[in-house]
TORBA-99242 format. One line per 10 residues: number of its first residue (from 1); their letters; for each residue x negated, y negated, z negated of C-alpha. Coordinates in Angstrom, 2 decimals, m for minus. Example, Ala and Ser with C-alpha at 12.3 -4.5 7.8 and 13.67 -1.06 7.14 Angstrom:
// residues 2
1 = as = m12.30/4.50/m7.80 | m13.67/1.06/m7.14
// end
This chain:
// residues 283
1 = xxxxxxxxxx = m13.25/3.58/4.23 | m10.11/3.65/6.36 | m10.24/7.40/7.20 | m10.62/8.25/3.51 | m7.66/6.03/2.67 | m5.59/7.76/5.35 | m6.39/11.16/3.87 | m5.28/10.03/0.42 | m2.02/8.69/1.84 | m1.46/11.95/3.67
11 = xxxxxxxxxx = m2.13/13.95/0.52 | 0.39/12.11/m1.64 | 3.03/12.52/1.06 | 3.29/16.22/0.18 | 6.05/16.81/m2.33 | 4.00/19.11/m4.60 | 1.22/16.50/m4.85 | 3.34/13.41/m5.47 | 3.54/14.16/m9.18 | m0.25/14.18/m9.58
21 = xxxxxxxxxx = m0.72/10.85/m11.34 | m4.49/10.80/m10.88 | m4.20/11.25/m7.14 | m1.55/8.55/m6.87 | m3.72/6.15/m8.85 | m6.77/6.99/m6.72 | m4.77/6.34/m3.56 | m3.53/3.01/m4.90 | m7.08/1.88/m5.72 | m8.36/2.96/m2.31
31 = xxxxxxxxxx = m5.58/1.15/m0.48 | m6.08/m1.99/m2.54 | m9.81/m2.00/m1.76 | m9.14/m1.47/1.95 | m6.64/m4.34/2.06 | m9.13/m6.61/0.32 | m11.85/m5.64/2.81 | m9.60/m6.36/5.78 | m8.50/m9.68/4.32 | m12.11/m10.79/3.88
41 = xxxxxxxxxx = m12.78/m10.30/7.61 | m9.73/m12.11/8.93 | m8.68/m15.78/8.93 | m7.04/m16.66/5.65 | m3.40/m17.77/5.56 | m2.20/m20.78/3.66 | m2.60/m20.61/m0.10 | 0.90/m19.58/m1.13 | 1.22/m16.91/1.58 | m2.18/m15.50/0.66
51 = xxxxxxxxxx = m1.13/m15.36/m2.99 | 1.95/m13.30/m2.18 | 0.09/m10.94/0.15 | m2.85/m10.49/m2.21 | m0.68/m9.57/m5.18 | 2.08/m7.72/m3.37 | 0.48/m4.44/m2.33 | 3.44/m2.13/m1.87 | 1.89/1.21/m2.74 | m0.32/0.01/m5.59
61 = xxxxxxxxxx = 2.72/m1.35/m7.40 | 4.99/1.61/m6.55 | 2.79/4.65/m7.06 | 2.66/4.16/m10.82 | 6.45/4.43/m10.99 | 8.58/7.55/m10.65 | 8.28/9.24/m7.25 | 10.79/8.08/m4.65 | 12.55/10.23/m2.11 | 11.53/9.99/1.52
71 = xxxxxxxxxx = 14.64/7.94/2.27 | 13.95/5.54/m0.61 | 10.36/5.10/0.51 | 11.63/4.38/4.00 | 13.80/1.53/2.67 | 10.95/0.19/0.54 | 8.66/0.13/3.57 | 11.34/m1.63/5.64 | 11.63/m4.34/3.00 | 7.86/m4.76/2.88
81 = xxxxxxxxxx = 7.74/m4.94/6.69 | 10.37/m7.69/6.67 | 8.40/m9.62/4.06 | 5.06/m9.39/5.85 | 6.52/m10.17/9.27 | 8.41/m13.18/7.89 | 5.28/m14.54/6.27 | 3.35/m14.22/9.51 | 6.06/m16.21/11.32 | 6.06/m18.95/8.69
91 = xxxxxxxxxx = 2.26/m19.05/8.61 | 2.14/m20.08/12.27 | 2.91/m23.80/12.26 | 2.75/m24.25/16.04 | 5.64/m24.81/18.46 | 8.41/m25.47/15.93 | 11.07/m27.80/17.34 | 13.47/m29.91/15.30 | 17.10/m28.79/15.57 | 18.66/m31.18/13.07
101 = xxxxxxxxxx = 17.73/m33.52/10.24 | 20.35/m34.36/7.62 | 20.62/m37.72/5.92 | 19.20/m36.30/2.69 | 16.08/m35.01/4.44 | 17.17/m31.39/4.91 | 15.61/m30.17/8.13 | 16.22/m27.23/10.46 | 13.46/m26.23/12.89 | 13.36/m23.47/15.48
111 = xxxxxxxxxx = 11.03/m21.59/17.78 | 11.29/m18.68/20.21 | 9.18/m15.58/19.55 | 8.57/m12.96/22.26 | 9.35/m9.94/20.06 | 12.07/m11.50/17.88 | 13.92/m14.16/19.85 | 14.94/m17.53/18.46 | 14.33/m18.05/14.75 | 15.42/m20.95/12.55
121 = xxxxxxxxxx = 13.64/m22.47/9.57 | 15.37/m24.55/6.92 | 13.22/m26.86/4.77 | 14.90/m28.44/1.73 | 14.17/m29.65/m1.78 | 16.62/m28.64/m4.50 | 16.83/m30.71/m7.69 | 16.74/m27.65/m9.92 | 13.84/m25.64/m11.38 | 12.70/m22.50/m9.59
131 = xxxxxxxxxx = 14.03/m20.11/m12.25 | 17.56/m21.39/m11.77 | 17.42/m21.17/m7.98 | 15.85/m17.70/m8.11 | 18.47/m16.47/m10.56 | 21.32/m17.63/m8.33 | 19.91/m16.13/m5.14 | 18.62/m12.85/m6.57 | 20.21/m11.99/m9.91 | 23.62/m13.35/m8.89
141 = xxxxxxxxxx = 23.56/m12.52/m5.18 | 26.90/m10.70/m5.38 | 28.54/m13.98/m6.41 | 27.48/m15.81/m3.26 | 30.93/m15.43/m1.75 | 32.30/m17.50/m4.65 | 30.45/m20.65/m3.61 | 29.39/m20.29/0.03 | 32.39/m20.49/2.40 | 30.33/m18.92/5.19
151 = xxxxxxxxxx = 30.02/m15.72/3.15 | 33.04/m13.56/2.46 | 31.31/m10.94/0.32 | 27.90/m9.64/m0.71 | 27.81/m6.21/m2.32 | 24.81/m4.23/m3.55 | 25.12/m0.67/m2.27 | 21.99/0.74/m3.87 | 19.05/m0.39/m5.99 | 15.66/1.19/m5.35
161 = xxxxxxxxxx = 13.05/0.50/m7.98 | 12.61/m3.02/m9.30 | 12.44/m5.04/m6.11 | 14.45/m3.37/m3.33 | 18.21/m3.27/m2.74 | 20.53/m2.22/0.08 | 23.36/m4.70/0.60 | 26.50/m5.09/2.65 | 27.38/m8.65/3.60 | 30.55/m9.90/5.22
171 = xxxxxxxxxx = 30.33/m13.26/6.97 | 33.45/m15.38/7.27 | 34.77/m16.35/10.70 | 33.82/m19.84/11.85 | 36.50/m22.57/12.11 | 38.71/m21.91/15.11 | 37.41/m18.34/15.15 | 34.74/m19.38/17.65 | 32.57/m16.68/16.09 | 34.67/m13.89/14.63
181 = xxxxxxxxxx = 33.91/m11.97/11.41 | 30.52/m10.27/11.29 | 29.03/m7.92/8.77 | 25.49/m6.77/8.03 | 23.84/m3.88/6.24 | 20.46/m5.02/5.01 | 17.48/m3.91/3.00 | 16.18/m6.70/0.80 | 13.06/m7.00/m1.29 | 12.00/m9.70/m3.71
191 = xxxxxxxxxx = 8.50/m10.63/m4.81 | 7.70/m13.05/m7.57 | 4.01/m13.82/m7.92 | 2.84/m16.79/m9.94 | 4.70/m19.90/m8.86 | 5.89/m18.44/m5.54 | 8.97/m16.30/m4.93 | 9.78/m14.57/m1.64 | 13.13/m12.93/m0.87 | 12.92/m10.99/2.39
201 = xxxxxxxxxx = 15.20/m8.70/4.34 | 16.17/m7.06/7.59 | 18.99/m4.95/8.98 | 19.02/m1.25/8.26 | 21.30/1.77/8.56 | 23.06/3.27/5.55 | 25.18/6.35/5.94 | 27.69/5.35/3.28 | 28.48/2.06/5.05 | 29.51/2.71/8.67
211 = xxxxxxxxxx = 30.90/m0.04/10.90 | 34.00/m1.67/9.40 | 37.31/m2.27/11.15 | 37.80/m5.94/11.96 | 34.07/m6.78/11.84 | 31.32/m6.74/14.44 | 28.17/m5.19/12.98 | 25.50/m7.83/13.57 | 21.76/m7.55/12.91 | 19.41/m9.80/11.01
221 = xxxxxxxxxx = 15.73/m9.97/10.33 | 13.11/m10.47/9.73 | 14.45/m13.12/7.39 | 13.23/m14.55/4.12 | 13.55/m17.36/1.60 | 10.45/m18.79/m0.05 | 10.79/m20.71/m3.30 | 8.04/m22.89/m4.76 | 8.02/m25.65/m7.36 | 7.67/m29.06/m5.76
231 = xxxxxxxxxx = 4.08/m30.23/m6.38 | 4.04/m32.69/m9.27 | 7.73/m32.08/m10.04 | 8.36/m28.65/m11.62 | 12.04/m29.50/m12.13 | 12.51/m29.39/m8.34 | 12.18/m26.47/m5.95 | 11.10/m26.42/m2.33 | 13.14/m23.82/m0.42 | 12.15/m22.50/2.99
241 = xxxxxxxxxx = 14.63/m20.20/4.71 | 13.59/m18.27/7.81 | 16.68/m17.02/9.65 | 16.76/m14.54/12.52 | 20.14/m13.10/13.54 | 21.61/m11.25/16.48 | 25.34/m11.89/16.20 | 26.16/m9.36/18.93 | 29.23/m9.79/21.11 | 29.60/m12.10/24.11
251 = xxxxxxxxxx = 28.58/m15.53/22.82 | 26.86/m18.37/24.72 | 23.41/m19.18/23.33 | 24.41/m22.82/22.85 | 27.19/m21.80/20.45 | 24.94/m19.37/18.59 | 22.24/m22.01/18.11 | 24.74/m24.55/16.86 | 26.39/m22.10/14.46 | 23.15/m20.82/12.95
261 = xxxxxxxxxx = 21.56/m24.22/12.39 | 24.79/m25.55/10.88 | 25.02/m22.46/8.67 | 21.64/m23.31/7.17 | 22.56/m26.94/6.53 | 25.84/m25.87/4.94 | 24.05/m23.32/2.78 | 21.81/m25.99/1.27 | 24.81/m28.20/0.50 | 26.81/m25.44/m1.15
271 = xxxxxxxxxx = 23.79/m24.16/m3.09 | 23.24/m27.61/m4.59 | 26.89/m27.81/m5.58 | 26.69/m24.39/m7.20 | 23.55/m25.21/m9.18 | 24.96/m28.57/m10.31 | 28.04/m27.02/m11.93 | 28.24/m27.29/m15.73 | 26.87/m24.25/m17.53 | 29.48/m22.76/m19.90
281 = xxx = 28.59/m23.24/m23.53 | 27.66/m20.10/m25.45 | 30.22/m18.87/m27.99
// end
C-alpha cells in the first residue's frame, strides 16, 4: 500500500496534475487508508490525542481546497509537523519534573528531550467555557499584547487556508532587562476536533520579516496549547501549554528556566483576568 500511496503523492506534486480533482481525491483516500493501517499496528495514544490525530489528516483535508503554492504547502507541513511532534511529547507521561505549583493549583512541569532540549508544560483549569478560551487565543491572537505584559505585539503576516498562519511576535523585556527583547517568526496551525482543540506552532523563516533592530531573533517549537472541557464541568476548560524556546544570546540556563516557567504562570493569571472582563453590551 505504501509504494502506491507514494506514487500518488508524487503525481499530485506536478503542477499540471494538481488541478485534477479526481487524482487529488484518490490520493487523499489512499493516504487516509494508509494512516489508519499504520495506526492499527502501533500502540494507541491517549483518547484525546488519538482523536486529534485520527481526524486531522493534513492532505485529506487540504486536497479538496484550492491548490497551494509550494511555499504555502511548506508552511502547512511545518505546522502539521509542530502539531504531531508536540502531541508525541505530551503523550509521553514519563520523567516530567515539577518546576512550580501555584496556590491555585496551576502547575509547571519540565523534562529534557535529546532532540529538543528542555521543554515546559503548564497545566491549568480556566473557569470559562472552551469556546471563549479558544476565541481569545485563536480568533483574537493579535490582541494578546493588550492583556499579557510579557507580549509586546502579535501580528499575523499571512493566512494560509483555514488553519495555518504566519505570525511575528515581539516579547517584552523582563524586569531589570535580565532578558532583553526577543522576537519570533512562527508558523501556527489550529485544529478543532470534537471537544478537543490544539494550537501548535514552531519557528520558521519568512522573507518579508527579516531580523528587527533592537530584538534578538529567538526560536520556538515545537509548542502547542491543548484545550479540553473539564470532565463533568463544561463551563470550565483544562489548558495544557507545551513550551519549547531557544532564547539565543548568552544567558545562564538557571535564568532561562526561571523566566520560562514564570512566563507560563503569568500567562495563566493574565488570561483569566482577560476572560473575566465584562463583555460590552451590544448596541
